[in-house]
Structure formats: structure tokens, C-alpha cells
N, C-alpha and C positions, 0 to 999 in steps of 0.2 A: 706146777704139776699141784701145788699145795692148795691153789683154789678150786682145781677140779677133785679134790680129795677131802672137801668138807663133807661131815656126815651128815646129809640131808637126804630126802626121798627121791631127788632127781638124780642121786648118785647110782641108784639100781636102774636107770632107763637106758636104753640102748640110743647113743648120741649119733644121729644119720648125719654123716658129712660126704663133701667131695674131696676135702683135703683139710690138713692140720698140722699145726707147729706147736710142739710141747716144748717148755722150756724147763730146766731144772737147775738150781744153783745152791748148793751146800744146804738141801734142807734135810733137817734133823726128824728123828723119832716119827718116819711116815709107815704107814701101813695100808694102803688103799688099792683098789681096784677099778678100774675104768674099762668101758666097752664100746667101742666105734662099731656102727654098720654103714654098710653102702647104700645108695638110693636104689641100685637095681641088683637083681639078683645074679646078674651077668658080668658084674664086676668083683675085684677083688682089691686086697690092700698091697701096697708097696711101703715099706718102711725103710728110711735112709738117716743116718746119722751126720750130721753136719758138725757135731761136736761131741765127743764122748770121754770123760774121766770121772772113774768112779772108784769109791774106796772098798775094799776086799770085804767088809763086813755090809756093804750095801749091794742091793740085787734087783735086777729089772726083769721081770718074768714076762714073756710074750706068749700068748696061748693062741693057737690058731682056731678060734670057735668063739661062741656068745658067754662062755663062762670059765671062769679060773679054777677048773676042775681037770683031772687026768693030767697026763704029761704035758709039760711046757714045750714050746719050740724052741725057745732061745732062753737062755738064762745069761744076763750080762753082769759082769762085774769088773773087778780091777784087772783081771787078764785080758779083758776085752778093749780095743782101742778103735779109734775111727779108722785109721788106717787097715786094721786087719778085717772089718767088716764091711762089706759092700751093702748093695741093696737086698733087703729081704722080703720075700713075697708070702702071703697066706694063699691058701686054698679055697677057703670059704669067703663069703662076704662079712664076715665079721672078724674082729681083732680085740682082745683082752690083755689089757696091762695090769701087772701086779707090781708095785714098788714099795720096797720095804728098806728102810734105811735106821742106823742106830744114831745114837747121840753126840756122836762126835765125828769129825770129819774137816777137810781141809776147804779154804776159801773158793779154791778153785774146782772142785769136786762140782759134777753137774754134766748135762748134757742138752743138746737141741736135736730134737726128733720130729723129721718131716713124714707125715702120713699122706698117702694119696690114693684115691680111689681111682683103679684103672681097670681098663678092658682091653681084654687080649686081641690082638691083630686080627683072628680069625671071625671075629663079630664085626658088624658094620659100624662105622663111627660117623656121626652127625656133629661131633663137635671138634677138638683138636687132636691131631695125632701126632706123636712124638717122632721124631727123625729116626734114633737109632734102634730102640727096642720097638717102635712102631705101636705102643700102647695110646688107647684114647684115653685122654684126659677132660676133665669140664673146661668150657672157654672160661669162666669165671677165675680158673688158676692160671691163666695166660698172663705174662706180663705183670706180674704182682711183686716181682722182686725176689720169689723164692723159686728153687730150682726142683719143680714137681717132677720131671722126665728123666732126671739123673743124668741126662747127657746135656742139658742146660738150652734144649732147643725151643722150648716154651718161653724163654725169655731172650731167645737171639732172633726169634722169627720177626722179620723186618715189617712184613705186611700190617700184620695183627698189632704190634708194638706201636707203629707210626700210627695206626688209626687211633689207637688208645689215646697216644700223645696229642693228635690234634684235635680229640674230642674234649680236652680240657683247658682250662685258661687259669694260669698261674696256679697249677695243680689242683684247681676245682675241676668238678665236672660241669658242663654247659647249665645243667638245670640250677646248680647250687651258685652258680655265678651269677646268673640272671636273679635268683632269689636275693642275694647279697646286695647285687646293685639297685634293685628297686626298693630294699630296707634302706639304703643308705640315702636315695632320693626322698623317701617319707620323712626320714628324720631331718633331713634339711629342709623340706618344706614347712613342717612344724615348727622348726627354729625361725624360719623367716616369718612365718605369721605371728609368731609370738613376739619377736623384736618389733614389728608393725603395731601390733596392738600397744606395748609399750610405748612407742614413740608418740602414736596419736594421744593417749591419755596425757603423756607429759606436756604435748602442745595445748590441749584442754586447760590443764590446770595453770600453765605459764599465762595462758590469755585470762584467766579469771583472776590471777595474782596482778595481772599489769592493770585490770580495770578496778580493782581495790585500792590500789595504792594512793590516788589522790584524794580519798575519803580518811584513808590511815594519817596522811600528811597534816590534812585539815585537822583532824583530832588532835594530832601532836601539836601543832601551831597554837590550838588552844590551851593545852596543858603546860607549855612553856610561856614565861613571861619575857619581856624585852630584853632583860639581861641573859636569856637562856637558862635559867633556873628552874626548875619544877616548881610550879605553883601548888599551894594545899588545895584540898579538895573544896573547902570553902571560898577561898580566892577564885577558882576556877568558875564556881556557880555564879560568884559576883560578876565577873568579868563578862560571862555568857549574857546575866541581864542586862549590864551595863551596853553590850552590843546590840541587844535586842532593842533597847530603848533607842540607842543612836541611830539604828537603822529604821525606827518608825519615825522619829523626828527628821531624819534627812529625806525620808518619803513626805513628810508634810511641807518642807521647806521647798518654796518655789523656786523655780529655775532661772536662769536670765530672762530668758523670752517671756515668762510670765510677768516677770517684773517690769519689763519694757512696755508691755501691753496694759500692765496697771497703772503705769504713769501716764501713758497716753489717754486713758480713759479718764484720770483724773484732771488732766488739762482741759479736755473737752468739756467736762463738767463745769469747771471753774471759769472758761470762756462762754458758755452758755448762761451763767449766771449773770455775769457783765453785761450781755447784749440784751437780756430779758428782765432787767431791773426795773423797779418803779420809775415813772417820770417825775419830774419837778412839779409841783402845783403851786399856784398863785397863793398869795396870803388870803386868809380868810375875811378880812373885812372889805377888800375889794369885792369879793363874791355877793357880799351881803349889799354892798351899795348898787350894784347892778339890779339885784333882786327888787332892791326897791324902787328903781328907776322904771324898771318895767311895769309895777304896779300902778303906775300914772300918779306919782307923787308930784306935789308942785314942786317946780323948779325954785331955788331959793332967788330973792329978789335981792 
């Protein structure tokens, strides 16, 4: 009741309802007025208490009309109890409640008031008709856990309540259940895609790391000496220069096959020199003598 009794502009409006349940528990220092209206002029209100215990200084006034003026129809206080009060009916399609409390009371004080818009049996009913009183009430009030017919027939109707239960899954309506399932599937799909992307990126990073490992090991071999100690920067540079020179020298040094070919060529050249060397000549004096003889010199006597 305290939530409905807040002082704002909606408090003065008529609240059109098919049914409502009002609770109050040890609410202090209240003085508020609430008016309810039916949707049809052919309807009127039935009021019934499921619990009622009030202090003698607290009053709940019930007016059969749209305003809290004139004489009230009921004045409920400490002398009234649930057992003494049965269902109460209005003659119009309005009901106005005026609730007044003081600043003291027990924790057990309060009430539970069920308000239902009903249509008399003489009018045609296109919704749900109660069994005992034959009142017609809205279908939305059937099988909602609240006794709106006062005889419990709206909660024990096997056909309607069974259909309502069959249209729910895990306590949810079919529409909300489908929305929940689709939302869960979308969340799972997003999680799977995110995990797949993470795994792909991790695989790419691992392949890059494995390709760069030999270069890093080679650089570490250059940085450490033969005894495993870290070499200074200058020694590293000197060692790199020496390795470069040794590499170039080893490139210029002939291999075993080249050395064999060079030795064979050297032996061939030496053999050629021995075969093609100058032939032995006769002494120069003999040549001179032959030349003179040919010129017709006289033989010696």
C-alpha cells in the first residue's frame, strides 16, 4: 500500500484493472486514497480478504464510488477479522480505498486484499465463468495462484490450468524459452569463434619463433667463447673479423681434386721438356774442317 500511496500526479488517476492484490504489513503514518475502475461499465468489484489484522487506531475505509466523499460502505478496524468478513461487492464499477494508520503498531498488523472485476451472471460471458457464484472474470486471472472467484474454481479448472502448464517449459512461456535458448546458442558460438582465433594466432607466433631460433643460437655461439664465458664486445668483433678472414682463406685454398690436377699438369710439362730438349752438337773444329774440304782445298801430301 505504501508504494501506491506515494504523493505524485498518478495517485489521482483511476486505475483500470481486471484484478489486483494489495498487501500491507505494519505500515505507519499513512493517509492515502486509491481509486480503481473496471474496464467495462457492466462490471463491478468483488473484494475479499485472505488476511486481516489491524490496530484499533488504524482504519481502512471502502467507498462505493470514484471519490472518498459521503458515507463509506465499510469501515474496517481492529474489530474486524478475516473470519467475520466474507466477500464484499460494489454496486458501481468504481471502488475507492482510504487507508489511515498511526505511528504505532505490531509487526503482525496488516492485510491481504484481493480485488476482482466481475460481471453478473445475467450478462453474456466470453471469458471464464466461476462455478458457484457464476460470476464472469477475465481469463488472465485464471490459474495465476490467486483465488479470484472466492470458491477456488478459477484455480481448479483442470482444462485451462492443464493447458497453461503445457504451454510452459521450466516455468517459462514458450516464447521466452525460445529466446533464452537462442541467446545461449549465440553466446556459445561467439565463445567458439574467439577461442579459434586465439589458437590460430598462437600457432602463427609459435611458427615464427621456431624459424627465428637458429639465428638466435648462432648469435649466441658468436657471443660466447670456447670456455663458455661471455666475451667482451671488442673480442666479439675481433673474433667475427678472424672468422671472416679464415672463411675467405679457406675459400682460396684449393681442394684435393684441384691439387691432384695441378701435380699432373706439372709432371706433363716436365716430361715435355725432356723430350723436346736441344740435341747434342758436334765439336766446332770438325765443322770447320768439313767446310774447308768442300771449298776444294788441296789435300795434304
